[in-house]
Gaussian input, Z-matrix of N, CA and C with variables (Angstrom, degrees):
# hf/3-21g

backbone

0 1
 N
 C     1     B1
 C     2     B2     1     A1
 N     3     B3     2     A2     1     D1
 C     4     B4     3     A3     2     D2
 C     5     B5     4     A4     3     D3
 N     6     B6     5     A5     4     D4
 C     7     B7     6     A6     5     D5
 C     8     B8     7     A7     6     D6
 N     9     B9     8     A8     7     D7
 C    10    B10     9     A9     8     D8
 C    11    B11    10    A10     9     D9
 N    12    B12    11    A11    10    D10
 C    13    B13    12    A12    11    D11
 C    14    B14    13    A13    12    D12
 N    15    B15    14    A14    13    D13
 C    16    B16    15    A15    14    D14
 C    17    B17    16    A16    15    D15
 N    18    B18    17    A17    16    D16
 C    19    B19    18    A18    17    D17
 C    20    B20    19    A19    18    D18
 N    21    B21    20    A20    19    D19
 C    22    B22    21    A21    20    D20
 C    23    B23    22    A22    21    D21
 N    24    B24    23    A23    22    D22
 C    25    B25    24    A24    23    D23
 C    26    B26    25    A25    24    D24
 N    27    B27    26    A26    25    D25
 C    28    B28    27    A27    26    D26
 C    29    B29    28    A28    27    D27
 N    30    B30    29    A29    28    D28
 C    31    B31    30    A30    29    D29
 C    32    B32    31    A31    30    D30
 N    33    B33    32    A32    31    D31
 C    34    B34    33    A33    32    D32
 C    35    B35    34    A34    33    D33
 N    36    B36    35    A35    34    D34
 C    37    B37    36    A36    35    D35
 C    38    B38    37    A37    36    D36
 N    39    B39    38    A38    37    D37
 C    40    B40    39    A39    38    D38
 C    41    B41    40    A40    39    D39
 N    42    B42    41    A41    40    D40
 C    43    B43    42    A42    41    D41
 C    44    B44    43    A43    42    D42
 N    45    B45    44    A44    43    D43
 C    46    B46    45    A45    44    D44
 C    47    B47    46    A46    45    D45
 N    48    B48    47    A47    46    D46
 C    49    B49    48    A48    47    D47
 C    50    B50    49    A49    48    D48
 N    51    B51    50    A50    49    D49
 C    52    B52    51    A51    50    D50
 C    53    B53    52    A52    51    D51
 N    54    B54    53    A53    52    D52
 C    55    B55    54    A54    53    D53
 C    56    B56    55    A55    54    D54
 N    57    B57    56    A56    55    D55
 C    58    B58    57    A57    56    D56
 C    59    B59    58    A58    57    D57
 N    60    B60    59    A59    58    D58
 C    61    B61    60    A60    59    D59
 C    62    B62    61    A61    60    D60
 N    63    B63    62    A62    61    D61
 C    64    B64    63    A63    62    D62
 C    65    B65    64    A64    63    D63
 N    66    B66    65    A65    64    D64
 C    67    B67    66    A66    65    D65
 C    68    B68    67    A67    66    D66
 N    69    B69    68    A68    67    D67
 C    70    B70    69    A69    68    D68
 C    71    B71    70    A70    69    D69
 N    72    B72    71    A71    70    D70
 C    73    B73    72    A72    71    D71
 C    74    B74    73    A73    72    D72
 N    75    B75    74    A74    73    D73
 C    76    B76    75    A75    74    D74
 C    77    B77    76    A76    75    D75
 N    78    B78    77    A77    76    D76
 C    79    B79    78    A78    77    D77
 C    80    B80    79    A79    78    D78
 N    81    B81    80    A80    79    D79
 C    82    B82    81    A81    80    D80
 C    83    B83    82    A82    81    D81
 N    84    B84    83    A83    82    D82
 C    85    B85    84    A84    83    D83
 C    86    B86    85    A85    84    D84
 N    87    B87    86    A86    85    D85
 C    88    B88    87    A87    86    D86
 C    89    B89    88    A88    87    D87
 N    90    B90    89    A89    88    D88
 C    91    B91    90    A90    89    D89
 C    92    B92    91    A91    90    D90
 N    93    B93    92    A92    91    D91
 C    94    B94    93    A93    92    D92
 C    95    B95    94    A94    93    D93
 N    96    B96    95    A95    94    D94
 C    97    B97    96    A96    95    D95
 C    98    B98    97    A97    96    D96
 N    99    B99    98    A98    97    D97
 C   100   B100    99    A99    98    D98
 C   101   B101   100   A100    99    D99
 N   102   B102   101   A101   100   D100
 C   103   B103   102   A102   101   D101
 C   104   B104   103   A103   102   D102
 N   105   B105   104   A104   103   D103
 C   106   B106   105   A105   104   D104
 C   107   B107   106   A106   105   D105
 N   108   B108   107   A107   106   D106
 C   109   B109   108   A108   107   D107
 C   110   B110   109   A109   108   D108
 N   111   B111   110   A110   109   D109
 C   112   B112   111   A111   110   D110
 C   113   B113   112   A112   111   D111
 N   114   B114   113   A113   112   D112
 C   115   B115   114   A114   113   D113
 C   116   B116   115   A115   114   D114
 N   117   B117   116   A116   115   D115
 C   118   B118   117   A117   116   D116
 C   119   B119   118   A118   117   D117
 N   120   B120   119   A119   118   D118
 C   121   B121   120   A120   119   D119
 C   122   B122   121   A121   120   D120
 N   123   B123   122   A122   121   D121
 C   124   B124   123   A123   122   D122
 C   125   B125   124   A124   123   D123
 N   126   B126   125   A125   124   D124
 C   127   B127   126   A126   125   D125
 C   128   B128   127   A127   126   D126
 N   129   B129   128   A128   127   D127
 C   130   B130   129   A129   128   D128
 C   131   B131   130   A130   129   D129
 N   132   B132   131   A131   130   D130
 C   133   B133   132   A132   131   D131
 C   134   B134   133   A133   132   D132
 N   135   B135   134   A134   133   D133
 C   136   B136   135   A135   134   D134
 C   137   B137   136   A136   135   D135
 N   138   B138   137   A137   136   D136
 C   139   B139   138   A138   137   D137
 C   140   B140   139   A139   138   D138
 N   141   B141   140   A140   139   D139
 C   142   B142   141   A141   140   D140
 C   143   B143   142   A142   141   D141
 N   144   B144   143   A143   142   D142
 C   145   B145   144   A144   143   D143
 C   146   B146   145   A145   144   D144
 N   147   B147   146   A146   145   D145
 C   148   B148   147   A147   146   D146
 C   149   B149   148   A148   147   D147
 N   150   B150   149   A149   148   D148
 C   151   B151   150   A150   149   D149
 C   152   B152   151   A151   150   D150
 N   153   B153   152   A152   151   D151
 C   154   B154   153   A153   152   D152
 C   155   B155   154   A154   153   D153
 N   156   B156   155   A155   154   D154
 C   157   B157   156   A156   155   D155
 C   158   B158   157   A157   156   D156
 N   159   B159   158   A158   157   D157
 C   160   B160   159   A159   158   D158
 C   161   B161   160   A160   159   D159
 N   162   B162   161   A161   160   D160
 C   163   B163   162   A162   161   D161
 C   164   B164   163   A163   162   D162
 N   165   B165   164   A164   163   D163
 C   166   B166   165   A165   164   D164
 C   167   B167   166   A166   165   D165
 N   168   B168   167   A167   166   D166
 C   169   B169   168   A168   167   D167
 C   170   B170   169   A169   168   D168
 N   171   B171   170   A170   169   D169
 C   172   B172   171   A171   170   D170
 C   173   B173   172   A172   171   D171
 N   174   B174   173   A173   172   D172
 C   175   B175   174   A174   173   D173
 C   176   B176   175   A175   174   D174
 N   177   B177   176   A176   175   D175
 C   178   B178   177   A177   176   D176
 C   179   B179   178   A178   177   D177
 N   180   B180   179   A179   178   D178
 C   181   B181   180   A180   179   D179
 C   182   B182   181   A181   180   D180
 N   183   B183   182   A182   181   D181
 C   184   B184   183   A183   182   D182
 C   185   B185   184   A184   183   D183
 N   186   B186   185   A185   184   D184
 C   187   B187   186   A186   185   D185
 C   188   B188   187   A187   186   D186
 N   189   B189   188   A188   187   D187
 C   190   B190   189   A189   188   D188
 C   191   B191   190   A190   189   D189
 N   192   B192   191   A191   190   D190
 C   193   B193   192   A192   191   D191
 C   194   B194   193   A193   192   D192
 N   195   B195   194   A194   193   D193
 C   196   B196   195   A195   194   D194
 C   197   B197   196   A196   195   D195
 N   198   B198   197   A197   196   D196
 C   199   B199   198   A198   197   D197
 C   200   B200   199   A199   198   D198
 N   201   B201   200   A200   199   D199
 C   202   B202   201   A201   200   D200
 C   203   B203   202   A202   201   D201
 N   204   B204   203   A203   202   D202
 C   205   B205   204   A204   203   D203
 C   206   B206   205   A205   204   D204
 N   207   B207   206   A206   205   D205
 C   208   B208   207   A207   206   D206
 C   209   B209   208   A208   207   D207
 N   210   B210   209   A209   208   D208
 C   211   B211   210   A210   209   D209
 C   212   B212   211   A211   210   D210
 N   213   B213   212   A212   211   D211
 C   214   B214   213   A213   212   D212
 C   215   B215   214   A214   213   D213
 N   216   B216   215   A215   214   D214
 C   217   B217   216   A216   215   D215
 C   218   B218   217   A217   216   D216
 N   219   B219   218   A218   217   D217
 C   220   B220   219   A219   218   D218
 C   221   B221   220   A220   219   D219

   B1=1.4496
   B2=1.5440
   B3=1.3299
   B4=1.4529
   B5=1.5346
   B6=1.3000
   B7=1.4739
   B8=1.5156
   B9=1.3112
   B10=1.4552
   B11=1.5168
   B12=1.3228
   B13=1.4539
   B14=1.5304
   B15=1.3117
   B16=1.4706
   B17=1.5110
   B18=1.3442
   B19=1.4518
   B20=1.5176
   B21=1.3306
   B22=1.4618
   B23=1.5374
   B24=1.3413
   B25=1.4439
   B26=1.5131
   B27=1.3335
   B28=1.4584
   B29=1.5205
   B30=1.3341
   B31=1.4488
   B32=1.5373
   B33=1.3354
   B34=1.4591
   B35=1.5233
   B36=1.3353
   B37=1.4644
   B38=1.5213
   B39=1.3214
   B40=1.4720
   B41=1.5260
   B42=1.3325
   B43=1.4619
   B44=1.5077
   B45=1.3327
   B46=1.4826
   B47=1.5385
   B48=1.3177
   B49=1.4557
   B50=1.5254
   B51=1.3142
   B52=1.4595
   B53=1.5232
   B54=1.3106
   B55=1.4650
   B56=1.5315
   B57=1.3017
   B58=1.4515
   B59=1.5331
   B60=1.3245
   B61=1.4773
   B62=1.5341
   B63=1.3409
   B64=1.4544
   B65=1.5288
   B66=1.3131
   B67=1.4711
   B68=1.5115
   B69=1.3297
   B70=1.4684
   B71=1.5232
   B72=1.3424
   B73=1.4585
   B74=1.5243
   B75=1.3335
   B76=1.4654
   B77=1.5375
   B78=1.3103
   B79=1.4527
   B80=1.5289
   B81=1.3200
   B82=1.4554
   B83=1.5332
   B84=1.3332
   B85=1.4491
   B86=1.5346
   B87=1.3271
   B88=1.4566
   B89=1.5313
   B90=1.3390
   B91=1.4602
   B92=1.5310
   B93=1.3339
   B94=1.4476
   B95=1.5426
   B96=1.2988
   B97=1.4762
   B98=1.5451
   B99=1.3258
   B100=1.4597
   B101=1.5251
   B102=1.3244
   B103=1.4554
   B104=1.5219
   B105=1.3351
   B106=1.4759
   B107=1.5235
   B108=1.3514
   B109=1.4550
   B110=1.5441
   B111=1.3032
   B112=1.4664
   B113=1.5339
   B114=1.3280
   B115=1.4751
   B116=1.5364
   B117=1.3316
   B118=1.4514
   B119=1.5250
   B120=1.2987
   B121=1.4681
   B122=1.5286
   B123=1.3118
   B124=1.4707
   B125=1.5225
   B126=1.3368
   B127=1.4538
   B128=1.5186
   B129=1.3290
   B130=1.4653
   B131=1.5250
   B132=1.3091
   B133=1.4764
   B134=1.5139
   B135=1.3269
   B136=1.4734
   B137=1.5198
   B138=1.3088
   B139=1.4734
   B140=1.5353
   B141=1.3368
   B142=1.4699
   B143=1.5260
   B144=1.3077
   B145=1.4737
   B146=1.5303
   B147=1.3315
   B148=1.4617
   B149=1.5200
   B150=1.3327
   B151=1.4586
   B152=1.5397
   B153=1.3234
   B154=1.4680
   B155=1.5236
   B156=1.3349
   B157=1.4585
   B158=1.5258
   B159=1.3400
   B160=1.4781
   B161=1.5340
   B162=1.3070
   B163=1.4715
   B164=1.5311
   B165=1.3193
   B166=1.4486
   B167=1.5077
   B168=1.3367
   B169=1.4475
   B170=1.5351
   B171=1.3130
   B172=1.4493
   B173=1.5051
   B174=1.3351
   B175=1.4463
   B176=1.5452
   B177=1.3298
   B178=1.4593
   B179=1.5111
   B180=1.2892
   B181=1.4607
   B182=1.5207
   B183=1.3391
   B184=1.4704
   B185=1.5154
   B186=1.3129
   B187=1.4560
   B188=1.5132
   B189=1.3195
   B190=1.4565
   B191=1.5314
   B192=1.3088
   B193=1.4563
   B194=1.5361
   B195=1.3162
   B196=1.4489
   B197=1.5198
   B198=1.3443
   B199=1.4452
   B200=1.5319
   B201=1.3639
   B202=1.4619
   B203=1.5349
   B204=1.3204
   B205=1.4630
   B206=1.5340
   B207=1.3349
   B208=1.4785
   B209=1.5323
   B210=1.3279
   B211=1.4426
   B212=1.5419
   B213=1.3239
   B214=1.4586
   B215=1.5111
   B216=1.3370
   B217=1.4690
   B218=1.5174
   B219=1.3472
   B220=1.4693
   B221=1.5195
   A1=107.68
   A2=117.26
   A3=118.66
   A4=110.20
   A5=115.43
   A6=121.29
   A7=113.54
   A8=115.50
   A9=120.95
   A10=108.09
   A11=116.57
   A12=120.51
   A13=111.01
   A14=116.00
   A15=121.76
   A16=111.37
   A17=116.84
   A18=121.40
   A19=112.60
   A20=117.17
   A21=122.14
   A22=113.94
   A23=116.56
   A24=120.36
   A25=110.90
   A26=116.43
   A27=122.17
   A28=110.25
   A29=115.86
   A30=120.72
   A31=108.31
   A32=115.48
   A33=119.94
   A34=111.16
   A35=116.61
   A36=118.88
   A37=111.63
   A38=117.69
   A39=121.08
   A40=110.73
   A41=116.90
   A42=120.20
   A43=110.53
   A44=116.67
   A45=121.47
   A46=109.16
   A47=117.03
   A48=121.27
   A49=109.25
   A50=118.54
   A51=121.82
   A52=111.00
   A53=118.05
   A54=121.40
   A55=109.52
   A56=116.96
   A57=121.43
   A58=110.02
   A59=117.43
   A60=121.48
   A61=112.87
   A62=117.80
   A63=119.11
   A64=109.22
   A65=115.59
   A66=122.49
   A67=107.17
   A68=120.72
   A69=121.54
   A70=111.69
   A71=115.68
   A72=120.22
   A73=109.50
   A74=114.62
   A75=121.10
   A76=107.87
   A77=116.58
   A78=118.81
   A79=112.14
   A80=117.05
   A81=121.20
   A82=110.49
   A83=117.97
   A84=121.58
   A85=111.37
   A86=115.31
   A87=120.34
   A88=110.00
   A89=116.44
   A90=121.55
   A91=110.57
   A92=116.45
   A93=120.26
   A94=111.45
   A95=117.20
   A96=121.36
   A97=111.83
   A98=115.73
   A99=119.21
   A100=113.14
   A101=116.57
   A102=119.98
   A103=112.74
   A104=116.48
   A105=122.90
   A106=109.21
   A107=116.67
   A108=119.49
   A109=111.57
   A110=115.70
   A111=121.25
   A112=111.31
   A113=118.75
   A114=119.60
   A115=110.64
   A116=118.54
   A117=119.87
   A118=111.52
   A119=116.29
   A120=120.62
   A121=109.08
   A122=117.42
   A123=120.36
   A124=111.58
   A125=117.45
   A126=120.38
   A127=110.95
   A128=116.89
   A129=121.26
   A130=110.97
   A131=116.38
   A132=119.53
   A133=110.89
   A134=117.84
   A135=120.02
   A136=109.68
   A137=116.91
   A138=120.43
   A139=110.61
   A140=116.16
   A141=120.06
   A142=112.05
   A143=117.13
   A144=120.62
   A145=109.09
   A146=115.96
   A147=120.05
   A148=113.91
   A149=116.76
   A150=122.23
   A151=111.24
   A152=117.49
   A153=123.70
   A154=113.82
   A155=117.22
   A156=121.25
   A157=111.13
   A158=115.15
   A159=121.70
   A160=106.69
   A161=114.91
   A162=120.07
   A163=110.14
   A164=115.13
   A165=122.01
   A166=109.13
   A167=115.35
   A168=119.15
   A169=107.85
   A170=116.74
   A171=121.41
   A172=114.19
   A173=117.98
   A174=121.16
   A175=114.06
   A176=116.04
   A177=119.44
   A178=109.78
   A179=115.85
   A180=123.30
   A181=108.86
   A182=115.15
   A183=120.82
   A184=108.39
   A185=114.07
   A186=120.08
   A187=109.69
   A188=117.49
   A189=122.48
   A190=109.45
   A191=116.49
   A192=120.63
   A193=109.58
   A194=117.54
   A195=121.08
   A196=111.32
   A197=116.46
   A198=120.80
   A199=112.01
   A200=115.61
   A201=119.84
   A202=110.64
   A203=116.23
   A204=120.74
   A205=111.22
   A206=114.28
   A207=119.81
   A208=110.11
   A209=117.50
   A210=122.01
   A211=110.76
   A212=117.07
   A213=121.14
   A214=111.93
   A215=116.63
   A216=119.44
   A217=111.34
   A218=117.70
   A219=121.33
   A220=110.50
   D1=78.17
   D2=178.81
   D3=-63.39
   D4=147.61
   D5=-175.17
   D6=-104.35
   D7=-33.06
   D8=-174.49
   D9=-127.48
   D10=120.78
   D11=179.94
   D12=-71.41
   D13=169.05
   D14=179.20
   D15=-59.80
   D16=-23.50
   D17=179.10
   D18=-88.40
   D19=2.27
   D20=177.46
   D21=86.21
   D22=3.76
   D23=-179.76
   D24=-87.30
   D25=138.55
   D26=178.47
   D27=-69.45
   D28=139.41
   D29=173.11
   D30=-76.54
   D31=165.74
   D32=177.76
   D33=-61.65
   D34=-38.28
   D35=178.94
   D36=-65.85
   D37=-35.67
   D38=176.88
   D39=-66.39
   D40=-41.28
   D41=178.17
   D42=-60.43
   D43=-44.76
   D44=-179.89
   D45=-61.88
   D46=-43.28
   D47=-177.92
   D48=-65.46
   D49=-46.43
   D50=-179.35
   D51=-61.26
   D52=-41.53
   D53=179.15
   D54=-62.62
   D55=-41.72
   D56=-179.04
   D57=-64.34
   D58=-30.59
   D59=-174.94
   D60=-82.04
   D61=9.75
   D62=168.40
   D63=-60.23
   D64=-28.36
   D65=173.53
   D66=-109.28
   D67=121.13
   D68=-179.79
   D69=-52.69
   D70=141.04
   D71=-177.64
   D72=-150.82
   D73=156.79
   D74=175.68
   D75=-84.22
   D76=163.03
   D77=176.93
   D78=-57.32
   D79=-38.53
   D80=-179.76
   D81=-63.82
   D82=-42.88
   D83=178.27
   D84=-64.45
   D85=-39.68
   D86=179.57
   D87=-63.48
   D88=-47.00
   D89=-179.35
   D90=-59.25
   D91=-42.87
   D92=-179.69
   D93=-65.75
   D94=-41.52
   D95=-178.48
   D96=-69.46
   D97=-39.12
   D98=-178.39
   D99=-86.66
   D100=-18.65
   D101=-177.92
   D102=75.37
   D103=27.32
   D104=179.62
   D105=-108.68
   D106=152.83
   D107=175.88
   D108=-62.51
   D109=145.11
   D110=-176.61
   D111=-57.87
   D112=-39.16
   D113=-177.45
   D114=-64.83
   D115=-33.04
   D116=177.44
   D117=-72.64
   D118=-38.00
   D119=178.05
   D120=-63.15
   D121=-45.08
   D122=179.98
   D123=-62.70
   D124=-39.72
   D125=177.40
   D126=-64.40
   D127=-40.84
   D128=178.12
   D129=-64.83
   D130=-41.65
   D131=178.80
   D132=-63.08
   D133=-41.06
   D134=177.97
   D135=-60.71
   D136=-43.63
   D137=-179.24
   D138=-63.31
   D139=-44.75
   D140=-177.04
   D141=-71.33
   D142=-34.80
   D143=175.33
   D144=-65.75
   D145=-43.90
   D146=177.88
   D147=-61.27
   D148=-27.78
   D149=178.75
   D150=-91.17
   D151=4.27
   D152=-178.93
   D153=62.87
   D154=26.57
   D155=178.52
   D156=-95.87
   D157=-17.11
   D158=-179.54
   D159=-135.52
   D160=147.43
   D161=174.64
   D162=-121.07
   D163=148.58
   D164=179.95
   D165=-113.31
   D166=136.39
   D167=178.23
   D168=-156.12
   D169=124.80
   D170=176.08
   D171=60.71
   D172=32.98
   D173=178.65
   D174=82.60
   D175=-0.92
   D176=177.70
   D177=-116.22
   D178=155.80
   D179=-178.39
   D180=-118.08
   D181=146.44
   D182=175.97
   D183=-147.50
   D184=158.90
   D185=179.93
   D186=-71.54
   D187=140.35
   D188=177.99
   D189=-89.34
   D190=170.77
   D191=175.86
   D192=-60.33
   D193=-41.51
   D194=177.89
   D195=-64.07
   D196=-35.86
   D197=177.21
   D198=-64.89
   D199=-39.43
   D200=177.42
   D201=-63.03
   D202=-43.18
   D203=179.38
   D204=-61.75
   D205=-45.09
   D206=-179.91
   D207=-63.47
   D208=-40.49
   D209=-179.80
   D210=-65.94
   D211=-40.78
   D212=-179.88
   D213=-66.01
   D214=-32.29
   D215=-177.64
   D216=-87.15
   D217=-5.18
   D218=-177.00
   D219=-79.00

């Protein structure tokens, strides 16, 4: 489930994940809410954290300020 295309545009799944992360959540909670396998959610989170669109703290993930800006411009 890639999140960012080669052109830098967010995929629909990334947009859904970023919107969900307005409220901090664990990977397990995210997988349950989106209906995606946990391994795909974890891969997406790694990609989004690496792009500074999501931050991780205490086992939970939330959208970063940069992630909000990217989502608004999508």
